N, C-alpha and C positions, 0 to 999 in steps of 0.2 A: 614371584617375588624376582628383584632386582637388588643383586645382591654386587659390592663392588671392592676387590682387594687389595690392597699396596703392596703390590710386587717391585717396590723399588730395588732388593736386592738378588732380583732373580737374575741379573747382569753379571751376577757371580759364577762359580760353578757350585753346584750341590755341595750340601755339608749345610749343620744344623737347622738355623731357621729358612733357609732355601729347601731343606729336604721338607720342615713339616708346611712352608708354605705350599710347595708342591703339593702332598699330601692332602690338607684343606681343600685345594682347586677341585682336584679328582673325585673325592669321597663324594661333597657336595654335587658337581656334577652328576656322580655315576647316582649319586641313591636320589636326586631330585632333579627326572628330567625337564622339569617346567619351570624352575627355578633359572634365569638367565644368570651366570656367572660372567664379570667382569673384571678383571685384573691390567690395571694402571702400572705402566713403567717409563722412566727417561730412557731410556735406550733399548736395544735389540735383547733378545732374551739369548744367556749365553748356550751355548751350543746343547752342550748336554741338558740342560732343565729344560727346554724345546723338544728334545725325544722326549725328555720325560712326562711333560702333561699332554695329555689326555687327547685324543681327535674328535671331541665332541660336538656337535652343533651346538649346546650352549655354555660353550669355554669360548668367549671373547677376549685376545690378549691389544692391550691400546696401548701403542708406543706415542707418547707425547715428550717430545725434546724444548728442552728452554733453547733458547738465541743463545744464552750467556752458560761456560761452566758444564758441556754434556755429559758429562765421564762423571761425573760430580754428582751421587745419589742424593748428600745432604742437602745438597743446593738447592734441588729439584723439591727433597720431601719438605724444607724450609717453604721456598717461594712459589711453586708450581702447583702442587697436588690439591690445593684447596679451590685454587678456582679450575679445577679437572671435576673435583665431588661437585662441588655450586653445577657446576650445567648437567652433567649426567643424573642428579636426584637420584641419588640409590634408595633402597628402603632401608639397606645395610651398609655400613662401608666395617669392615674388617680390618683390621691393624698389627697384622704379624709383628709386627718390628717392635711394638710394643710403647710408641712415639708418634706422637699429632703434635703438627704443626700449628703451634700459636697466633700466627697470621689470620685472622678472619677466616678461620675455620668454619665452614656454616651451619648454625644452632641448630637448624632444623633436623639433620641428618645423625640418625641416631647410629651411633659407633659400638662397635666388640670390639675392647683392646685383651691383643692377647700378649698375657703374661707367663715367660720363661722362668724369669728368677729373678730376686732382689738381690744378685750377689754385691751390685754398688753401695748398699749399704748394709751388708754382711760382712764382707771381706774389700771396701774398698780398697787396701794399698793391692790386692791383688790383680787391679784391672788398669788397662792401656790408660793414660793419660785424657787423650781424646776421648775414649767411653765411657770415663768418668764425665768428663765436661760437658759431653753431651746429656747423660742419664740424669745428671743434677741441674740442666738447664730444662729439660723436657720431660719428665718422668712425671710431678707432682701436678704438672698443668693437663698431661694425657690421663692421668687418672681420674683428677676431679673433674674432666671433659667429657670422659665415655661415659657408656648406658649401663655398656653390660661387660662382663670381665670373663676371659675363655685361658683359664688356668692351664698347667702342662699334668697337673701333680695336685695330690689332694696338700701337699708340702706347699707348695706353692701357692695356694689358694691361705692356707695359717697364716703367712707369711703377710699376704698383701693383705688381709684383714688385721694384721697385727702392727704394721706400718703405716695403717695408710685408715684405721679405724673409723675417721669421722669418713672421708669420703665414702668409702665405699657399704658404710651399714645398712643404707639402703637402695641395692643395686645387686643386682642378679649377678652370683657368680658361678659359672661352668666351670665343673673342671674333667678334663679327657683330652689325649692323647694315644699317641700309637707307631707302630712301627713304617716304616714308608714302603708302600705298594712294591714300586720299582724294585725293593730292597730285596723285598720274599720272594717277588717272579723270579730273581736272577739267582737264588738260592739253589741250585739244581748245577751250580757250575764248584766242580771239586780241585780241579787242577791245579797247582800254585806253579808259575814259571820258574823255574830252576836256575835259569838263563838271570835272573832281574835278583831274585831272592834267593840267597844263598843257604840259608836256614829251613827250605823248604823239606827237608828229611829228618829235619830237628824235632828235640821234644822240648815245646817251647812256651814260654808265661806268656802273656800279651796283654798290651796295652793301648785304647784308639783312643787318641781326644790333643787337644790344641797343644801345646808347650808351651802352658803359661802356669802362675804361679797357685792359681787356686788349685790344681789337679796334681799338686804334690807330689812333681815326678822324682826331687830330690830324694824322698825318705822309699820310694821304689827302687830307684840306683843302689839305697844304703840298702836296703833288706835283700835286695838280689845279691848282695856282697857276701850277708849272711848265709846263705841261705845254696851257696857256691857247690858246692860238695855234694848236692845233688843231682847237678847234671843237664840242669835245663839250661835252656837258651833263655834273656828276653828279648821280645820286640816292640818296640815302641814308634806306634803309629799315626801320623798325624803333623800341622806343617811348625814350624815355630813359630812361637805367640812373641810376648814380649817379657819382660823382667831382665836382670842378672843373672843369669841361666847359665852361659858359657864356662864363666870361670867356677862358679859352682859345679856345674855338672866334669870340668875340670878335674879339679880336686879332689873329687870322689875315683874319678877313674885314675887319678894316679897314684891312687892307694897301693901298698904293695900288696901283692897278692890277688889284685881287683881281676875279676873274670870278663876282660873289654873283647876278647874273642868269641865272647858268647851272648854279647851285648850288642841289638843290632837299630838303628834309628833308619828307618824310610822314608820319613818326609809323606808328602801327599801324595794317596796311593791310587787308582780307578777303580771304578765299584768293582770291577769283574777282580780286579785283586783282592780290594778288601775282603770283598765271599770268601776267596779261598784261605786267606792265612785264617781271617775267624776260624772257617771251617777243620783248619789242620792245629789249632791253636792245643796245647791238652791244657790250657786254665787260662781264662780273663782275671786279669787280677786289673783295681782299678785301687788309688790309695788319694782320692779327690778329697780335699777338705768342705768342700760341698757341691752340691748338683740342684738343679730344678727337675729334671728329671733323673737321668740315667738313661739315655739312649742308647749307648755302645752296651753298656749290662744287658737289655734287651736285645739287643740285636747279635748277641755271645749270645741267646738262650736260644733264641730262635734258629740258629745254626747248630743246637748241639754242644755247646761249650761253657762246662758249668763255672759259675761266678763266684768273685772273691771279693767284698766292697770294705770299706768302712761303714760305720754304722750309725751314719749322720742323714743327715736330709730326706731329699726322697728317695738317697738309694737305698734305705730304710725301708721306706715303702716297696720299692721295685725288689727290693733282693731278698726281705724276710722270708723266709719259709721254702725259696725255689733255690738259693743261696748259701753262703754263708759270711756275716758281717760280721766284723770285726770290731768290738767298743775298745779295742785299746788303741795307740799309738808302739807297743812294746814290739820288738821285732821274734819274740817265742810266740806272741799269739797270732802271729801272721804266719808263721812257720807251722804253728798249729791247727790252720785254718787250710795249710796248703796240703797237709798231709791228710788233714780228715776229708778232704774234698778228692783227693787223688785214691784215696781208698774206696771212695764210694761213688766214683763217676757217676755211672750209671743213673744212680738212684738222680745226683743233682743236674742230668742231664735230665730226665723226665717231667722233674721238678720246674726244669726250667720253661719247656713247654708246655708246661699247664699254665705258665705266670703268661708266659705271652699272649694267651688266649683272653687275656683281659685289655689287651691293646690294641684292638682292633681297628681300624679310621672309619670303616664304616659303620660298627656300631658305633663310637662315637659323636661323627655327625650327626646321626639317625636320632642318638640323646639330645644334642645340640639343637637340636628341630622343635622337638618334645618341649624342652624345656627354656629356648628361647625363642625359636621363630615363630613360632604355635600363636604364643603370644604376642608377639608384634608385628603377626600379619591383623590376629584381632583388633587392636589396635590401632592399625591402620585403616580398618574398613568404616 
């Protein structure tokens, strides 16, 4: 079987969708050595991405640049990719970016569309303008055109069926996702660089994610002020995103007695540092409004860190029974959750380890083969 994967985002450093794309490529290659895994992209792979893609005989990366706007992935995705797909004629095209080009995409090619979330419909105000425009312009067409769907969680599957019932009701929807194997392979890293991270020997709460409105970081900062007497530090890892954060953050930080000296924004960190930051955290705390999966929660559990999250979206699916989910936005309830996890830390660590076993990429792609690929191969005969 010849599988073609859209790798347009792989020219950027690994995170989010890119990590998932890498995981799909490697897991398919590893479990199905007779399958031909082709990855197409518009430019050279980011060096960190290239180092994570397994050196397997059945993986081939194809770089086809455009004459114009070579560094602009969206241009390539709209106007170049279709001709490449038409020429290669794969048995299946996997779109990990959730979008297809509406311009002459080959009608005879089977497509599996990966859906990460439907945030642009649920929380449009939390997205950047360019992303909203892109999703509104292309998502509906992509869903109508797709033959199969691959969602990262049962929650995302339910949302897809809710918002696009007419377009998906006669199509197969597979659900499954996991933790990047490269993340797990480096999980033995323990030492946190004391020169780079002054909180290395402190008791700290950890949040990992892009600083965007949906992540609800302002609530987290206010919560930190409410529990300042507990002597925790708060570490926020992730790039600055979009939205008018800085003024709102400054307003909170300038409150009387705010524990600014115990608050740490690290920005983007390399994988080895991220793993060490996770492993030395006391608790992982997310206050996000909506998640299609909750990958940082899974990463924390995999590294032995108890998790507290809101009782919403896929976080409920990932965390319930393995950590604590909080049903309100009352600071007292969050404080109670923190105290409960701190008092039963070993219990929640073990529960987290057990939960992570359900999110293994090898198991995911084997099930994808059973539910989607085997049926597709039968139809190709």
